[in-house]
C-alpha positions in Angstrom: 5.2 -155.5 151.1 5.4 -154.7 147.4 3.3 -151.6 146.5 1.8 -150.8 143.2 2.4 -147.5 141.3 -0.3 -144.9 141.4 -1.9 -146.4 138.3 -1.9 -149.9 139.8 1.1 -151.7 138.4 3.2 -154.2 140.3 6.2 -154.0 138.0 4.7 -154.5 134.5 1.6 -156.3 135.8 -1.8 -154.9 136.9 -3.2 -151.6 135.7 -6.6 -150.7 134.4 -7.2 -152.2 130.9 -10.9 -151.1 130.8 -13.0 -148.5 128.9 -12.8 -144.9 130.2 -16.3 -144.9 131.9 -15.2 -147.9 134.0 -11.9 -146.2 134.8 -13.9 -143.4 136.3 -15.7 -145.8 138.6 -12.5 -147.6 139.5 -10.8 -144.3 140.3 -13.6 -143.3 142.6 -13.2 -146.6 144.4 -9.4 -146.2 144.6 -9.9 -142.7 146.1 -12.4 -144.1 148.7 -10.0 -146.9 149.6 -7.1 -144.5 150.1 -9.3 -142.2 152.2 -10.5 -144.9 154.5 -7.7 -147.5 154.7 -5.9 -145.6 157.5 -9.0 -144.0 159.0 -9.1 -144.9 162.7 -12.9 -145.3 162.7 -12.8 -147.6 159.6 -10.0 -149.7 161.2 -11.8 -149.9 164.5 -15.0 -151.2 162.8 -13.1 -153.6 160.6 -11.3 -155.1 163.6 -14.5 -155.3 165.6 -16.2 -157.4 163.0 -13.1 -159.6 162.5 -13.1 -160.4 166.2 -16.9 -160.6 166.9 -18.2 -161.8 163.6 -15.4 -163.8 162.0 -13.9 -165.1 165.2 -10.3 -164.0 164.7 -7.6 -164.5 165.6 -7.6 -168.2 164.5 -4.9 -170.6 165.6 -1.6 -171.5 164.1 -1.8 -175.3 164.6 1.1 -177.7 164.8 0.3 -181.0 163.1 2.2 -183.3 165.4 0.6 -186.5 163.9 1.2 -185.5 160.3 4.7 -184.3 161.0 5.5 -187.6 162.7 4.1 -189.6 159.9 6.0 -187.6 157.2 9.2 -187.3 159.0 11.4 -184.2 158.5 10.1 -180.7 158.7 7.5 -179.4 161.2 4.2 -178.6 159.6 2.0 -175.8 160.9 -1.5 -174.9 159.6 -2.8 -171.4 159.6 -6.4 -172.3 160.4 -8.5 -170.0 158.1 -10.9 -172.9 158.0 -12.0 -172.0 161.5 -13.3 -168.5 160.5 -17.0 -168.0 160.6 -18.3 -169.4 157.2 -15.2 -171.7 156.8 -12.6 -169.8 154.8 -10.4 -166.8 154.4 -12.9 -165.0 152.2 -14.7 -163.2 155.0 -11.6 -161.2 155.8 -12.0 -159.4 152.5 -15.8 -159.2 152.3 -16.0 -157.3 155.6 -13.5 -154.8 154.5 -15.1 -154.2 151.1 -18.7 -154.0 152.3 -17.7 -151.5 155.0 -16.1 -149.5 152.2 -19.2 -149.8 150.0 -21.4 -148.5 152.8 -19.2 -145.4 153.2 -19.4 -144.9 149.5 -23.2 -144.8 149.7 -23.8 -148.0 147.7 -27.0 -150.0 148.4 -26.4 -153.2 146.4 -23.6 -155.8 146.2 -22.6 -157.8 143.2 -20.0 -160.6 143.4 -18.6 -163.6 141.6 -17.7 -166.9 143.1 -16.1 -170.2 142.1 -16.1 -172.7 144.9 -18.8 -170.7 146.6 -16.8 -169.6 149.6 -16.5 -166.0 148.5 -20.2 -166.0 147.6 -21.1 -167.3 151.0 -19.0 -164.7 152.7 -20.4 -162.0 150.6 -24.0 -163.1 151.2 -23.4 -163.3 154.9 -21.7 -159.9 155.2 -24.4 -158.3 153.0 -27.0 -159.7 155.3 -25.1 -158.4 158.3 -25.0 -154.9 156.8 -28.5 -154.9 155.4 -27.6 -154.8 151.7 -29.1 -156.4 148.6 -26.8 -159.1 147.2 -26.5 -160.9 143.8 -23.9 -163.6 143.3 -22.8 -164.8 139.8 -21.5 -168.4 139.7 -20.6 -170.7 136.9 -23.4 -173.2 136.1 -20.9 -176.1 136.5 -19.9 -174.8 139.9 -23.5 -174.4 140.9 -23.9 -178.1 140.4 -20.8 -179.3 142.2 -21.1 -176.8 145.1 -24.9 -177.2 145.8 -24.4 -176.8 149.6 -22.8 -173.4 149.2 -25.5 -172.3 146.7 -28.2 -173.1 149.3 -26.2 -171.3 152.0 -26.1 -168.2 149.9 -29.8 -168.4 149.2 -30.6 -168.9 152.9 -28.9 -165.6 153.7 -30.9 -163.7 151.1 -28.6 -163.6 148.1 -29.8 -164.2 144.6 -27.6 -166.7 142.8 -27.3 -166.3 139.0 -25.8 -169.3 137.1 -23.3 -168.3 134.3 -24.3 -170.4 131.3 -21.7 -169.1 128.8 -18.3 -170.6 127.9 -17.0 -173.3 130.3 -19.6 -172.2 132.8 -17.0 -171.8 135.6 -15.3 -168.9 137.4 -14.1 -166.9 134.4 -17.6 -166.8 133.0 -19.0 -165.8 136.5 -16.6 -162.9 136.5 -17.5 -161.9 133.0 -21.2 -161.8 133.8 -20.8 -160.1 137.2 -18.7 -157.3 135.6 -21.4 -156.7 132.9 -24.1 -156.6 135.5 -22.2 -154.1 137.7 -21.4 -151.7 134.9 -25.1 -151.4 134.1 -25.8 -150.0 137.6 -22.5 -148.8 139.0 -24.2 -145.7 140.5 -26.0 -147.8 143.2 -24.0 -151.1 143.0 -20.7 -152.1 144.5 -18.7 -154.9 142.8 -17.1 -157.0 145.5 -14.3 -158.9 143.9 -13.2 -162.0 145.8 -9.6 -162.5 144.7 -6.4 -160.5 144.2 -7.2 -160.0 140.5 -9.0 -157.5 138.3 -8.2 -153.9 137.5 -6.6 -151.5 140.1 -7.4 -151.0 143.0 -8.8 -154.5 143.5 -5.5 -156.5 143.8 -4.2 -154.0 146.3 -7.5 -153.9 148.3 -7.9 -157.6 148.5 -4.2 -158.0 149.5 -4.6 -155.4 152.3 -7.8 -156.9 153.7 -6.3 -160.4 153.6 -2.9 -159.4 155.1 -4.4 -160.0 158.5 -3.6 -163.7 157.8 0.1 -163.0 157.5 0.3 -160.6 160.5 -1.3 -163.2 162.8 0.8 -166.1 161.4 4.0 -164.1 161.9 3.2 -163.3 165.6 2.0 -166.8 166.3 5.1 -168.6 164.9 7.4 -166.2 166.8 5.5 -167.1 169.9 5.6 -170.9 169.2 9.1 -171.3 167.8 10.9 -168.1 168.6 11.8 -167.5 164.9 10.3 -167.1 161.5 9.3 -170.1 159.3 11.5 -171.5 156.6 8.6 -171.9 154.2 5.1 -170.3 153.7 3.0 -172.4 151.4 -0.4 -171.5 149.9 -2.6 -172.6 147.0 -3.0 -170.1 144.1 -6.0 -169.7 141.9 -6.5 -165.9 141.7 -4.2 -165.7 144.7 -5.9 -163.9 147.6 -5.2 -166.4 150.4 -1.6 -166.7 149.2 -1.1 -162.9 149.2 -2.7 -162.8 152.6 -0.1 -165.1 154.0 2.9 -163.9 152.0 2.4 -160.2 152.6 3.9 -160.1 156.0 6.9 -162.3 155.1 7.9 -160.6 151.8 10.6 -158.4 153.5 12.1 -161.5 155.2 14.2 -163.0 152.4 15.1 -166.1 154.5 11.4 -167.2 154.3 10.7 -169.1 151.1 7.2 -168.2 149.7 5.7 -171.0 147.6 2.4 -170.8 145.7 0.8 -174.1 144.5 -1.3 -174.2 141.4 -3.6 -176.9 140.2 -2.1 -179.4 137.7 -5.5 -181.0 137.4 -5.5 -184.2 135.3 -2.2 -183.4 133.6 -0.3 -180.6 131.9 -2.0 -180.8 128.5 -4.3 -178.1 127.2 -7.5 -177.7 129.1 -6.4 -180.2 131.8 -5.0 -177.8 134.4 -5.0 -174.2 135.6 -1.2 -173.8 136.4 -1.1 -170.2 135.2 2.2 -169.0 136.7 4.0 -172.3 135.9 2.9 -172.6 132.3 1.3 -169.3 131.2 2.6 -166.1 129.6 1.7 -162.4 130.1 -1.6 -161.3 128.8 -4.6 -159.0 129.5 -7.8 -160.4 130.9 -10.6 -159.0 133.1 -9.1 -155.5 133.0 -5.5 -156.3 134.2 -2.2 -157.6 132.8 -0.7 -160.7 134.4 0.3 -164.3 133.6 -2.4 -166.0 131.6 -3.1 -169.4 130.0 -4.0 -168.8 126.4 -5.5 -170.8 123.5 -4.0 -170.9 120.1 -5.7 -167.6 119.2 -4.4 -165.8 122.3 -7.7 -165.8 124.1 -8.1 -167.2 127.7 -7.6 -171.0 127.6 -9.9 -173.6 128.8 -8.9 -174.7 132.3 -9.7 -177.4 134.8 -9.2 -178.3 138.4 -11.0 -180.6 140.8 -11.3 -177.6 143.1 -13.9 -175.0 141.9 -11.9 -172.2 143.5 -8.7 -172.7 141.4 -9.9 -173.1 137.8 -9.1 -169.6 136.6 -6.9 -168.9 133.5 -5.1 -165.8 135.0 -3.6 -164.9 138.4 -3.2 -161.8 140.6 -0.6 -159.3 139.2 1.3 -159.1 142.5 2.0 -162.9 142.2 3.3 -162.4 138.7 5.6 -159.6 139.9 6.9 -161.8 142.8 7.6 -164.6 140.4 9.6 -162.3 138.1 11.5 -160.9 141.0 12.3 -164.4 142.2 10.8 -163.6 145.6 8.2 -166.3 145.4 8.3 -169.6 143.6 5.3 -171.4 142.0 4.8 -175.1 141.6 1.8 -177.3 140.8 0.0 -180.3 142.4 -2.3 -182.7 140.6 -5.9 -183.7 141.5 -4.5 -187.0 142.8 -1.9 -185.3 145.0 -4.5 -182.9 146.4 -7.0 -185.8 147.1 -4.3 -187.8 148.8 -3.5 -184.8 151.0 -7.2 -184.2 151.6 -7.6 -187.8 153.0 -4.3 -187.8 154.9 -5.0 -184.7 156.9 -8.5 -185.9 157.6 -7.3 -189.2 159.0 -4.2 -188.0 160.9 -5.4 -184.7 162.4 -9.2 -184.9 162.2 -9.2 -181.8 160.0 -11.0 -181.9 156.7 -9.4 -179.3 154.3 -10.9 -177.6 151.3 -9.8 -179.1 148.0 -8.1 -175.8 147.2 -6.1 -175.8 150.4 -5.3 -179.5 149.8 -3.1 -178.4 146.9 -0.9 -176.4 149.2 -0.8 -179.2 151.7 0.2 -181.7 149.0 3.4 -179.7 148.3 4.2 -179.5 152.0 3.9 -183.3 152.2 6.1 -183.6 149.1 9.0 -181.6 150.6 8.7 -182.2 154.3 10.4 -185.6 154.3 13.4 -184.1 152.4 14.0 -181.4 155.1 15.6 -181.5 158.5 13.5 -181.8 161.7 14.3 -178.2 162.7 12.7 -176.8 159.4 9.4 -175.0 159.9 6.6 -175.0 157.2 3.5 -172.9 157.5 0.6 -174.0 155.2 -2.3 -171.7 154.8 -5.3 -173.9 155.3 -7.5 -171.4 153.5 -10.8 -173.2 153.9 -12.6 -176.3 155.3 -13.7 -179.1 153.2 -17.4 -179.4 154.1 -18.3 -177.9 150.8 -16.4 -180.6 148.9 -17.6 -183.7 150.8 -20.7 -184.2 148.6 -18.5 -183.9 145.4 -15.9 -186.4 146.7 -18.6 -188.8 148.0 -20.2 -188.9 144.5 -16.8 -189.4 142.9 -15.9 -192.3 145.3 -19.3 -193.9 144.7 -19.0 -193.7 140.9 -15.5 -195.2 141.1 -13.9 -192.0 139.6 -11.6 -191.8 142.6 -10.4 -194.4 145.0 -9.5 -193.2 148.5 -5.8 -194.0 149.3 -4.9 -196.7 151.7 -3.3 -194.9 154.6 
């Protein structure tokens, strides 16, 4: 795996672009992470909860029907949707809350977009007996009502972010402000591989369980490594989780899929690595979508977990190295993939994951039958069903004839 420098840079990306008092808090966190990441007792407890609470390992599933329908490459799904709570996010929340407990913190603050990180944080905080507050964009609160109620059921307080576009960026802004006001007692549990050091490294490390399992499972199933690993990219945690184990294997192509939304005009997409440029946001340097003044651009995606105007610094580094490639898929392509997987395999994917699947469906027919594709199915689509039902009823979308 690529490793950051001591001050948190992957190449020229990452770092800590924050005021000195916050640097002190972050450095305390970095020291704690380094102290415990290889500690046998910490690892044993982390693995215990991954098995007994999350339900790992989850399967690497061969999509026989989908592969037959598309023709060409074999399509496998890494079934993160089968985790307890329905997504990859719990891999990270368990690790970070175990770390928070060892640091003596009593309260958890987090941000969420689609709500999956919020749900995982609320559940893990309940498990560990910790107070929990989740910041979520007011727009996302409305389109992800099921996840909001799930968080509240588990004892979390959900605070709508009413500023700006009222989506994930604003939720992060408000969560950070709240955390700094009480950092002595509070742990900020960041959900994606973004933010100032050490968060991108920590999240990558806790999500790398995805890649380790997938590698062992594909070797057992096929006797060799895959030709492609494909994952959706918003902030980039599920993609880094899958990619991490395969980075040293140059024969495996790593493909991140960003949301092209309604089109590639300003404010219509969130394809940061495809169309952005370097910039500093939320305390770290990475690729970023900017407006005409250089500030974070307005962004959009049908999936609440992908509409973020920056991206994890390790992804930016992998892009510049040429080790990973980044493409985009539109709302329509994601919706077509959503319905196709549901109808051919009986698996309802999250809209985020549907972007990755859309690219796999795009390339599979062009590849030989002995080509192997792994798609990280980062979450299940239960959370999106109400949103899609309302869009179908209003005529905003028309399900494809399959």
